[in-house]
N, C-alpha and C positions, 0 to 999 in steps of 0.2 A: 812359027808358034811363039818362039822366045822373043822375035822382034815385036809382034804385036804386044805381048805382055810388057815389054819395056816401055812402049809408047803410052800405054795406059798408066802405068806407074808414074812415069813423068808428067803427064797431063793433070793428074790429080794433084801431084804436089805443086804445080805452078799455079793452080786456081787461086789460092789466097794470095799470091804475090800479084797475080793480075789485077784483083779486086782492089788491093791497095793502091796500085799504080793508077787505076781508073779514077779513084777518089782523089788523088793527088792532082791529077789532070783537071778534073772538075773544079776543085778549089782554086787552081791558078787561073782557070778561064772564067769563072763566075765571081761576082762581088759579093762578099759575105755581109751579114747584117751589121756587124761591128764597123767594118770598113765604110758602109753607107752612112752610119750615124756620125763617123768621124768627118765624113766629107760634108755632111749636112751642117755640123757645127762650125767647120771652116768657112763655110759660105756665109753664114749668119754672122760671123764675127768680122768678116772682111767687107762684105757688101751692104750690110743692113745693121749698123751700129745701134740704132734707135731701139732695137728689140732686146738688146743686153739689159740685164737688171742694174738698177741704180739703188743706191742706198739712200733712204729717205731721211731728210734732216730731222734731227730732234727737236720737237715742239718746246717753245720757251715755256718755262714753268711759271705760274701765277706768282707764287711765293718767292721770296728771296732765297738764294742758295745758303745764306747764313742761318735762316730758320730751319732749313732742311738739315744742316750739319747740326744745329743744336738738337733737333728732334731725333737724329740718329744718335747722338751721344747719349741722350735721355733713355732711349730704348736698349741701348747697350748697358747702361748702368742698372737697369731693372733686371733683377736676378730672380728667377722663379725657382724655388726650392722644391723639389718633389721628396716628399716623405715617403718612407716605406709602409707598405699597407700591412697592418697586423694581421695575423690569422684569425679566422672566424672563432675557433675554438678557444682562444685565449682572450679572457675579459680584459679591457682596458682599466688600468688602475687611476685612482684619483689623481696621483702625481703626473702620470702620463698625459692625462686629459688636460691638466693645468698647464703643462708645458706646451702642448699643443695650441691651447688658446693663447698663451703668450706669443708664441711664434706667429700665429695668426694675426694678432694684434698689430706686431711689429712689421709683418709683411704689409698690412693694410695701411699702416702709417707711412711705410716707404712708398707704396703705390699711389697714396693720397697725395704725398708731396710732389711726385711726378705729374699726376693727372687729377688735379683738383675739379676740372670741369665735368668729367664723366661722374665722379661722385656727386656733384651738384645735380646733375640731369637725374641721377638714379633717385636721389632723394625728392626731387620735384614730381617724379612720376608716382611716387608712393601716395596712398590715400592719407590725408591728413583731416583731422578732427577740427572744425572751424568753430572757433570761440566768438560767442557773441558779445559785442562791446556796447556799452549804453550809449557811447557817442555815435555809433553807426545805426543804433535802433530807428531814429526818426527817418533816416533815408531808406532803410529797408521797408518800413512800414509804408512810406509814400510810394516806394515802387510797388509793393504789394497790393495797395488800393488803387494803383494807376492814377496817380494823382493829376495828370494832364486831362485824362478821360473825365474824371470827377470834376474838374474846374470847367470842362464844356458842359456837363450836365447841369451844374449850378447855374452857369451863365444862361442857358436856354429856360430854365426854370425862373430865373430873374427876369427874362425877357417875357415870359408869360404873365408873371405877376405885374409888370409894368404895363402891359398891354390892356389890362382888365379895366373896363370902364367904371372904376370906383375911385374914391380918394385914397391917396397913397399913405399906407400904415407902416412906418418904419419898424416897430416892434415884430408885427406880423411878418414883415419881409425878411427881417434877420432870422426869425425862427424857422420860417419855411426854407430859407436857403441852407441854415446849418442841418435841418433834418434831412433835407434832400442830398446834402453832401455826406452825411453819415450813412444814408442808406446806400448811396452809390459805392461808398468804400466797402461796405458789408458785402455788396453783390460781387465786387471785383475780386474781393479777397476769396470768397467762396468759389468763385470761377477758377481762379489759380490753384486752388487746393484740389479741385477736380482734375485739372488738366496737367498735372505734373509730369506723368509718364509719356504725354504726347508733346508738351512743350520742350522736353529734352531733346527731341528729334528735329527741332526747328531752329535755324539760325537767328530769327528774329527774337525767339523767346527762350533761348537756352540759358541766358543769364539771368533769369528771374530768380528772386530770392529762394523761393521753394525748390526750384530745380538745382540750384547751387548749394543748398544745404544751409544756407545762411541763417534760416529761421526754421524752427520745427514746425512739422504740421499742427500740432496742438496749439502753439503759440498763435498760429494763423487763423485757427478755428476760433480761439478765445478772442482775438482782435475783431474778427467778424461779428462775432455775437454782442461784444461791447461796443461795436459801431451801429449794428442793426437795431438791437433792442431799444436803445436811448433815442435813435433816429426816428423810429417809427411811433414811439411814445411821444416824442416832441412833436411831430406832425399831427397825431391825434389828439393829444390834450392841449397842445400850445397854439395849434392853428385850427383845425376842424377835422371831425372824424372822416370825411370824404377824401381829404388830402391824405390822411394816414392810410386809408384803405388803398389808395392808387400807390403809394410807396410800398406797402407790403406786397401787392400784387405784382409790382415792377421787380422786386428781388426775387419772388417766386418765378416769374416769367424768364427771367435772366438765368437764374441758376439752375432751375429743374426742368426748363423746357428749351432754351436757346443752348445751354452748354452741351447736353448730351445730343441734341439734334445736329450739331456741327458735324459728328461722325456717322449720321445716318441719312440725311436728305439735304438737298439744297434748298428746301423750305426754311431753313434756319436763318437765312438772310432776310426773309419776311418776317420772321418772329422777331429778329433783332431789330429791324426797323420799327417795329411796335414798341419795343423797350425803349428805343431812343426817342419816340414821339411822345411817350407819357410825360417826361419832366415838364415841358412847358404847359401840359395840361394840368400838372400839379400846381404849377406856379398861379395859373389863372383861377383854378377852385381854391388856392389858398387866399386870394384876394376877393373873390365873389361868393365862395361857399357853394356853388352850383356849376354844373355842366351845361355851358352855352354853346352857341354856334361859333363864337369866337374862339373858345377852347379846342373845338374840333378843328377849326380852320388852321390854328397854330401847329396842332398835332399833325395835320395833314401835310404841312409846309416841311416839318422835320422829318416826316415819314418819306417823302419824295426826295428830299435832300440827301438822305442816307445812302440811296442806291448808287448815284453816280460817285459819291465819296468813297464807299466801301468797295464797289466793283473796280473802280480804278485802282485802289490800293491792293485789292487782292490779285489782280492782273499781274503785278509785279513780284508777287509772293506765291506764284502757283507751284513752284519746285518745293518751297517751304510747306505749303499746306498738303501736297501730296505726300511729302515725306513725313509729316506728322499725322497722316491718316485723316484729315478733314474732308468733309465733302462739300466743296464750294462750286459756285456756277463757274468761276473762272477755270477749273480743273476739269470738271466733267461736261459742262455745257458752256463752251467759250462764246458762241455765238449769242446765246441767250443772255449771257452776262453783258455783252456789248449792247444788245437790243434793249434789255431792261434799263440800262444806265440811259441811253438816249431818250427812253420814253418818258422817265421821270425828270429829266432835265426840261423837256417840253411841258410836263405837268405842272412845273414851278411857275411857268408862265400863266397857265389857266387859274392856278390858285392865288396867285397875285391880283388877278382881274376880279376875283370872287370877293375879296376883302372889301371893297367899297359897296358891292351889293349887299352884304351882311351888315352893313353900317358900323364897320370896325375902323376902316380908315377912310380918308377922302380920296377922291378920283385921281389925284396927284400921284398916289403911291404906285398904280400900274404903269403910269407913264414913267416915273422916275426909275422904278425898278426893271423897267424893260431893257435898258442896255445890259445890264449884269446878267439877267436871265437869258437874253440872246447870246451873250458871249459864252456862258456855260453850256448852252445848247449847241453852240457851235463847236466846242471842244468835245462835247459828248458825240457830235456827229463825226469828228476826226476820230475819236477813239473807235467808233463803230465801223468806220471806212478802214481805217489803217490797221488796227489791232496790233499795236506794237507798244513797247515800253515807253517810248517817248510820248505818245499821245496819251497814254495812261497816267503818266506822270504829270502832264501838264494838266489834266482834268482833275487829279488829286489835289494838286496845289491850288487850283482855282477854287475848288470847293472848300478849301480852309478859310479863304477870305470872303467867299461868296456869302456864307451864312451869316457872319457878324454884319457884314455890309447890308444884307437884306433885311435883318431884324432892325438895324439901326434906322434904315430908311422907313421901315413900317412903323417904328416908334414915332419919328418925326411927323409922319403923316396921320398919325391916329387921331380919332376925333376925341375932342375933350369931354370931360364929364359934364361940364356946364351947358354945352350945346345940346347934348343928349337929354339933360334935365329940362332945358327950356322947350326943346321939341316935345317931350313927354308931357309938360305942363300945357302946351299949345293944343296937343291932341285931347288932353283931358278937358281943357276949356271948350273945345268945339263940341266934345261929346255932351258935356253938361249944358251948353247952349241949345243944342239939338234936343235934349230932354226937355228943357223948359219950353221950347216951341211945341213939342208934342203934348205937354200937359195943358189941361185947359185953364 
């Protein structure tokens, strides 16, 4: 019994020693994790040197190192002084506030000497009140009245006056041209007055005088009234009441119908075409005092010409029109925009053919005007087929010289007043001779 008890005691005591011995043997026989990583690093460095990390070369600086040293020296010179914050319950005295203001001024002067560019940029970003100079006023008013568009309106009215089959009256011509120009200036000024918040969102119109604040809205309205009232009075009293009524109707149509419709419906393009077709009719009525077939034909030519002209222009400004909130065919109905432009290019050929039928021009006018009408129709077809900026730009620039060329050819082929008078006398003589034969 004593021998068994001794064996049990010695076995229990040797169990921990045997466990430690087994762990040592396992560590000696098996590779540890640290030793495995060490072997892996040795293998990579000896057999595959491309996998080792390489230091990236420093990129060459654009600026010279001398400027960088100067900037570092300037930044070191700038000392920002941190003032202690006074407790809330202690009110600041006047002397302490003055001292703080002086310190702030001195610090601002020191910083201004170091970084003058930043100070200028901050001043430029601030809102400034723009002062109106008398020297700049004519240019501002010219941009307010869209002087180039006004010149185009006056030229079309002059063409209508020259095409009238009556003797040329210089005084009436000058009065009609001046009145039409004043009415156009008034309409354009009112149009810009209404569209200030929308023009500010467009790149093409963001530099207009009212948008930039170069002129006050009151002054713009006064300028429009000072142009519109004398212009309509001059057309009514100096020319004839029919021309004055057409001028007043055109101002109303442009400002009260076309301008608000630009943000409501694509029908604004057709209304704007009517506005552009009225000036040559005004020139005709100024010369004859009546609405004849010739006046309607000139109005129809101007009406059809405006669709390829404006649709091609608006195609390149689709982003601007959508940003400004305008409802244009080029934005909402691009295929219709191109189709309408091509349709009215072809309509110019038909209208030119109608002119000799109405006894306004000779038959040489459709023949001479056919090449330029075919060319603008070809560009209209290219614009319809390709639908890109290049084709629209070509059509637009062609329309700029097409209209003056067409009106000039029409004027050269116009039937003279003497031919019509002789024809009327001949018809009157034949009618009288027939009456004599019928009388007993």
